C-alpha positions in Angstrom: 2.0 -19.0 15.2 4.2 -18.4 18.2 6.6 -15.9 16.7 6.3 -12.8 14.7 8.8 -10.4 13.1 9.5 -7.2 14.8 11.6 -4.0 14.5 13.1 -2.2 17.4 13.2 1.0 15.3 9.5 0.9 14.4 9.6 4.7 13.8 11.6 4.0 10.8 9.1 1.7 9.0 7.2 4.6 7.4 10.3 6.3 6.0 11.6 3.0 4.7 8.4 2.1 2.8 8.5 5.7 1.3 12.1 5.0 0.1 10.9 1.8 -1.5 8.2 3.7 -3.3 10.6 6.4 -4.6 13.6 4.3 -5.4 14.1 2.1 -8.4 13.2 -1.6 -8.0 16.4 -3.4 -6.9 17.6 -6.9 -7.9 18.1 -7.7 -4.2 16.9 -5.8 -1.1 19.9 -6.3 1.2 22.1 -4.6 3.7 24.1 -2.7 0.9 20.8 -1.1 -0.4 19.7 -0.1 3.1 23.1 1.7 3.6 22.7 3.5 0.4 19.2 4.7 1.6 20.9 5.9 4.7 20.0 3.2 7.1 23.3 2.1 8.8 22.1 0.9 12.2 22.2 -2.9 12.9 18.5 -2.5 14.0 17.7 -1.4 10.6 18.4 -4.8 9.2 15.3 -6.1 10.8 13.2 -4.5 8.0 14.5 -7.4 5.6 13.0 -10.4 7.6 9.8 -8.3 8.1 9.4 -7.6 4.4 10.0 -11.3 3.8 7.3 -12.4 6.2 5.1 -9.9 4.5 5.8 -11.5 1.1 7.4 -8.5 -0.3 10.7 -10.2 -0.7 11.6 -13.8 -1.6 14.0 -15.8 0.6 16.9 -14.7 -1.7 15.9 -11.1 -1.0 14.6 -10.6 -4.6 11.4 -8.5 -4.8 8.1 -10.3 -5.4 5.1 -9.0 -7.3 3.7 -7.7 -4.0 6.9 -5.4 -3.9 5.8 -3.9 -7.2 2.4 -3.1 -5.8 4.1 -1.6 -2.6 5.8 0.9 -4.9 2.6 2.0 -6.5 1.4 5.2 -4.8 -2.3 4.4 -5.5 -2.2 0.8 -4.3 0.5 0.5 -1.5 -1.8 1.1 1.4 -4.2 -1.7 0.2 -1.6 -4.3 -0.6 0.0 -3.6 2.8 -3.3 -4.3 4.5 -3.7 -7.5 2.6 -0.2 -8.6 3.5 -0.8 -7.6 7.2 -3.9 -9.8 7.3 -2.0 -12.7 5.7 0.9 -12.6 8.2 -1.2 -12.0 11.3 -3.9 -14.6 10.3 -4.3 -15.8 13.9 -5.1 -12.3 15.1 -7.7 -11.8 12.4 -9.3 -15.1 13.2 -9.9 -13.7 16.7 -11.3 -10.5 15.4 -11.7 -9.5 11.7 -10.9 -5.8 12.4 -8.4 -6.3 15.2 -6.4 -3.5 13.8 -9.0 -1.1 15.1 -9.1 -2.6 18.7 -7.6 -1.0 21.7 -4.0 -1.7 22.7 -4.9 -3.9 25.6 -7.1 -6.1 23.5 -4.4 -6.4 20.9 -1.6 -7.3 23.3 -3.8 -9.8 24.9 -4.4 -11.5 21.6 -0.7 -11.5 20.9 0.0 -13.0 24.4 -2.6 -15.7 24.1 -1.4 -16.8 20.6 2.3 -16.7 21.2 2.7 -17.5 25.0 5.6 -15.1 25.0 6.7 -12.9 28.0 5.4 -9.3 28.1 8.6 -7.7 26.6 8.4 -9.8 23.5 4.7 -9.3 23.2 5.2 -5.6 23.3 7.8 -5.8 20.5 5.3 -7.8 18.4 2.5 -5.2 19.2 4.6 -2.2 18.4 5.6 -3.5 14.9 2.0 -4.5 14.3 0.7 -1.0 15.2 3.4 0.7 13.1 2.4 -1.3 10.1 -1.4 -1.1 10.5 -1.1 2.8 10.9 0.2 2.9 7.3 -2.4 0.5 5.7 -5.8 1.0 4.3 -8.3 -1.9 5.4 -11.2 -0.5 3.5 -10.2 -2.6 0.4 -7.9 -5.5 -0.3 -5.9 -6.3 -3.4 -9.0 -8.1 -4.6 -11.1 -5.0 -4.0 -9.0 -2.2 -5.3 -10.0 1.3 -6.1 -11.1 1.9 -9.7 -8.3 3.2 -11.7 -8.9 6.2 -14.1 -10.3 5.0 -17.6 -7.8 5.8 -20.3 -9.4 7.0 -23.6 -7.2 7.8 -26.6 -8.3 10.3 -29.2 -9.0 7.7 -31.8 -11.8 6.4 -29.7 -13.6 9.8 -29.7 -15.7 11.2 -32.6 -14.0 14.1 -34.4 -14.5 17.6 -32.9 -17.2 19.7 -34.7 -17.6 23.4 -34.5 -20.9 23.9 -32.8 -21.6 27.1 -34.9 -21.3 25.1 -38.2 -23.8 22.5 -37.0 -27.3 22.7 -38.4 -30.0 23.6 -36.0 -31.3 20.8 -34.0 -28.3 18.7 -34.7 -27.6 16.5 -31.5 -24.5 17.5 -29.5 -22.6 14.7 -27.5 -21.3 15.0 -24.1 -19.1 12.5 -22.2 -19.3 12.0 -18.4 -16.5 9.9 -16.9 -16.9 8.8 -13.2 -13.9 8.1 -11.2 -14.3 6.3 -7.8 -11.7 7.6 -5.4 -10.4 5.4 -2.6 -11.0 6.3 1.0 -7.5 7.5 2.2 -5.8 10.4 4.2 -2.8 10.1 1.9 -2.9 13.1 -0.4 -0.3 11.5 -2.7 -3.0 8.8 -3.7 -5.3 11.5 -5.1 -2.5 13.4 -6.7 -1.5 10.4 -8.6 -5.1 9.7 -9.9 -5.6 13.3 -11.0 -2.2 13.3 -12.7 -3.3 10.3 -14.7 -6.6 12.0 -15.6 -4.8 15.1 -16.8 -2.3 13.1 -18.9 -4.9 10.7 -20.5 -8.2 12.4 -20.6 -7.8 16.1 -20.8 -6.9 17.1 -24.4 -6.9 20.6 -25.8 
């Protein structure tokens, strides 16, 4: 590939993705929606082709199934990493963890792949770095963190008063293990524990 999408206002990418997670799913992700979110600069429009190249939007600006995952606070970092690897396939063919490489190495890879001038390579690089800083490459969409197990009361045996039980009667205890994803985003853990509280902890 000799061309990649880029944003001049890369410092807005994080906020824009946060807006996507907090807002209702739109029918179309277009200029009007961006203005409603508070993004009125012409440079902000570059997020649309970027989201398309990452497969979060269809060509008609309608959200894809990946867009739904991007809105999930427990999964967005993983689907973002998966889509980054898909978009920048040529980079990852050079080095499987190129997102962890130093700036000079990444820029060099962009330069060799695209053959562009230094200014254009820098634009590609800056957008790539902004995206990878928000993603979690420890798992992909095929290796997602285990979600909390939901157990309804009908699946549990009736509660019994321990004092009324005959001596020697077996007592049952339930241990539920939840595998937490490796992340520095506290909102991921908050969402998991909220789900645990709502689905597992009964009075």
